[in-house]
C-alpha positions, -999 to 999 in steps of 0.1 A, spaced: 33 -40 418 12 -6 419 -10 -29 392 -18 -56 417 -30 -31 441 -52 -12 416 -65 -52 407 -72 -56 445 -93 -23 450 -111 -30 416 -121 -66 427 -134 -52 469 -154 -26 447 -170 -54 427 -182 -68 459 -207 -99 459 -206 -91 425 -169 -110 414 -184 -145 432 -209 -142 406 -185 -140 380 -161 -159 391 -192 -190 392 -200 -171 353 -162 -184 348 -163 -218 361 -198 -220 334 -178 -210 306 -148 -229 313 -170 -261 319 -187 -254 286 -159 -254 265 -141 -283 284 
């Protein structure tokens, strides 16, 4: 539980960059497919 809270806090601290990271992850996944 504590781990999850820490992860959420880190994601919120990321801010708008989280969206760019998700898009990057999607690109990587699509390229591997």
